[in-house]
C-alpha positions, 0 to 999 in steps of 0.5 A: 057379517054379510058376504061382500057380494050379498046385501043385508037382505040376502039378495045378491049385490046388483052388478051388471053381471048379476043383472044379465044373469037374472035375465038369462035365468028368466030366459032359461025358464021361458025356454023350458030348460029349467023349472019355474022357481015359484011353481016348480013346473017346467013351462015354455014361452018362446015369445017371452024367451025371444024377448029376454034374448032381445033385451040381452042383445040390446044391452050387448050393443049399448054397452059394447065399449064400456064393459070390463073383459069378464062382463063382455065374455059373460054376456057373449057366452050367455047370449050364444048359449041362449040363442042356440037353445032358442034355435033348437026349440024353434026348429 
């Protein structure tokens, strides 16, 4: 039987948290913090990373009154961490 958080195809259930974590994971690849999952190569694309961070910022602004506390905390922490990594890369 499949885990409650996993759909039948093996992919995680789509929730707000998994959605923002997916964008955050892409930003980490774009920042060159983790290897690209397809190629295994470390790549850096700061323009794309900034775009991903901007998307998360927009989501934060648009959802600030309707998130559960754990979702808000996850988004706040994720954005803070990504912004700090971006700033360090652009110094």
